[in-house]
SERO-4910 file (N, C-alpha, C, O; in steps of 0.05 Angstrom, whole numbers):
BEGIN
 pado doro    nc1    nc2    nc3   cac1   cac2   cac3    cc1    cc2    cc3    oc1    oc2    oc3
  Unk    A   -482    571    403   -467    581    386   -463    557    364   -475    557    343
  Unk    A   -445    540    371   -436    516    355   -456    494    366   -464    493    389
  Unk    A   -463    474    345   -474    448    355   -455    429    358   -437    430    342
  Unk    A   -454    410    378   -435    392    384   -438    366    362   -460    359    353
  Unk    A   -417    357    356   -423    331    338   -434    306    354   -428    302    378
  Unk    A   -452    292    340   -462    272    354   -442    249    368   -422    241    357
  Unk    A   -447    243    388   -431    221    406   -429    195    383   -446    188    366
  Unk    A   -403    185    390   -398    160    371   -415    136    372   -415    121    353
  Unk    A   -432    132    397   -453    113    401   -478    120    379   -490    104    365
  Unk    A   -481    144    379   -503    156    359   -498    154    331   -517    156    315
  Unk    A   -474    151    324   -463    148    298   -455    123    288   -444    121    266
  Unk    A   -460    101    306   -453     74    297   -464     63    275   -450     49    261
  Unk    A   -495     69    268   -506     62    246   -495     73    220   -500     60    200
  Unk    A   -480     94    217   -471    109    194   -445     98    183   -437    105    161
  Unk    A   -431     82    195   -405     73    186   -411     49    166   -430     34    169
  Unk    A   -394     47    144   -396     26    127   -373      5    133   -351     13    142
  Unk    A   -377    -18    127   -356    -41    135   -331    -31    112   -338    -22     90
  Unk    A   -306    -33    119   -285    -25    100   -268    -51     95   -260    -62    116
  Unk    A   -263    -60     74   -249    -81     67   -219    -69     60   -215    -50     44
  Unk    A   -200    -81     73   -171    -75     69   -160    -83     40   -166   -105     30
  Unk    A   -147    -68     29   -130    -77      5   -112    -94      9   -103    -94     32
  Unk    A   -101   -112    -10    -77   -129     -1    -57   -126    -26    -64   -127    -49
  Unk    A    -36   -122    -20    -11   -118    -38      7   -142    -36     13   -151    -14
  Unk    A     16   -153    -62     36   -173    -66     59   -164    -83     56   -156   -106
  Unk    A     80   -166    -72    103   -157    -90    123   -181    -95    135   -194    -78
  Unk    A    124   -186   -123    139   -213   -132    168   -204   -128    179   -191   -146
  Unk    A    182   -211   -104    209   -204    -99    231   -219   -122    254   -209   -126
  Unk    A    223   -240   -134    238   -248   -158    240   -233   -179    260   -236   -192
  Unk    A    225   -217   -186    225   -199   -211    228   -170   -203    234   -155   -221
  Unk    A    227   -161   -179    227   -135   -174    260   -126   -174    278   -139   -164
  Unk    A    261   -100   -187    289    -95   -192    294    -69   -174    315    -56   -177
  Unk    A    275    -63   -155    282    -40   -135    284    -15   -146    299      1   -136
  Unk    A    271    -10   -165    275     15   -179    261     40   -165    268     63   -170
  Unk    A    243     35   -148    233     54   -131    208     72   -140    197     89   -126
  Unk    A    202     65   -164    180     81   -177    154     78   -160    142     97   -153
  Unk    A    145     50   -154    126     43   -134    124     59   -111    104     69   -103
  Unk    A    146     60    -99    147     73    -71    144    104    -74    134    116    -55
  Unk    A    152    118    -95    145    147   -103    117    149   -111    106    171   -108
  Unk    A    105    130   -121     77    131   -131     57    130   -108     36    142   -108
  Unk    A     66    116    -89     45    107    -67     38    133    -47     54    145    -33
  Unk    A     11    140    -48      3    166    -35      4    162     -6      2    181      9
  Unk    A      5    136      3      4    131     32     30    118     42     32    109     64
  Unk    A     52    118     25     76    110     30     73     81     42     85     75     62
  Unk    A     58     63     32     58     35     38     85     20     32     95      1     45
  Unk    A     95     33     11    121     15      1    145     29      2    145     52     -6
  Unk    A    166     16     11    192     25     13    213      4      1    206    -20      2
  Unk    A    235     12     -8    255     -5    -19    273    -10      7    280      6     24
  Unk    A    280    -39      5    292    -51     25    320    -43     31    334    -43     11
  Unk    A    331    -38     55    359    -37     58    375    -59     65    400    -60     68
  Unk    A    355    -80     70    367   -109     76    365   -132     61    382   -150     62
  Unk    A    343   -134     47    335   -157     31    340   -150      4    333   -130     -8
  Unk    A    352   -172     -5    359   -174    -35    347   -198    -50    345   -220    -38
  Unk    A    341   -195    -74    331   -222    -91    357   -235    -99    379   -225    -94
  Unk    A    353   -256   -111    371   -273   -128    389   -257   -145    413   -262   -147
  Unk    A    377   -235   -160    390   -219   -180    407   -200   -167    423   -186   -181
  Unk    A    404   -198   -139    423   -176   -127    410   -147   -123    422   -127   -116
  Unk    A    384   -150   -128    372   -120   -124    359   -121    -98    350   -142    -88
  Unk    A    359    -95    -86    344    -91    -61    315    -85    -70    308    -68    -86
  Unk    A    296   -102    -56    270   -103    -70    252    -84    -52    259    -74    -31
  Unk    A    233    -81    -63    207    -65    -55    195    -80    -31    194   -105    -33
  Unk    A    185    -70     -9    170    -83     11    147    -67     22    150    -42     24
  Unk    A    128    -76     29    103    -65     40    107    -63     69    105    -82     85
  Unk    A    111    -38     74    119    -33    105     97    -23    124     99    -26    149
  Unk    A     75    -12    111     52      0    122     29    -14    110     13      0     98
  Unk    A     25    -38    111      2    -53     95    -23    -46    106    -41    -54     92
  Unk    A    -29    -34    126    -58    -31    141    -61      0    125    -84      8    125
  Unk    A    -45     13    116    -52     38    105    -58     39     75    -64     60     64
  Unk    A    -57     16     62    -59     12     34    -89     19     30   -105      9     46
  Unk    A    -99     37      9   -121     43      4   -133     32    -25   -155     39    -33
  Unk    A   -115     15    -38   -118      0    -60   -123     18    -83   -143     14    -97
  Unk    A   -107     36    -87   -108     56   -110    -95     42   -133   -100     50   -156
  Unk    A    -78     24   -130    -59     10   -150    -40     28   -163    -31     21   -185
  Unk    A    -33     51   -153    -16     68   -163     13     54   -171     26     56   -192
  Unk    A     18     40   -145     43     23   -148     47      6   -168     69      5   -179
  Unk    A     26    -11   -176     21    -33   -191     28    -20   -221     43    -31   -237
  Unk    A     13      3   -227     13     18   -254     42     28   -257     54     26   -278
  Unk    A     50     38   -238     81     47   -242    100     25   -246    121     30   -259
  Unk    A     97      4   -238    119    -18   -239    125    -29   -263    107    -44   -272
  Unk    A    149    -25   -278    158    -31   -305    157    -59   -308    155    -69   -330
  Unk    A    159    -75   -287    164   -106   -285    140   -121   -280    139   -145   -284
  Unk    A    119   -106   -272     93   -122   -263     97   -134   -243     85   -156   -245
  Unk    A    111   -132   -218    117   -144   -195     99   -141   -175    102   -153   -154
  Unk    A     79   -126   -177     62   -117   -158     33   -121   -167     23   -113   -188
  Unk    A     19   -138   -144     -5   -140   -152    -20   -129   -127     -9   -131   -105
  Unk    A    -47   -116   -128    -61   -104   -110    -91   -113   -116   -102   -109   -137
  Unk    A   -104   -127    -93   -124   -135    -91   -142   -120    -72   -134   -113    -50
  Unk    A   -168   -116    -80   -185   -101    -65   -204   -123    -50   -222   -116    -35
***
């Protein structure tokens, strides 16, 4: 009836090497507006409830860095250009 998918060993040559994206948030200029957290499709960023910067803002932080796909929606949405995404 249905064909079984190939075993993982047989598929080993079909995978590409994947490079993770890297996200950097400049906490000195972050105002904690949350636009980046709302824009992130993988929920990599959230606003800290414990860390504040020198200006008294709760800053954005990358909580699930391993899930970042490098789309840079967070950096695009940041009005203060506090986020850098590298692929």
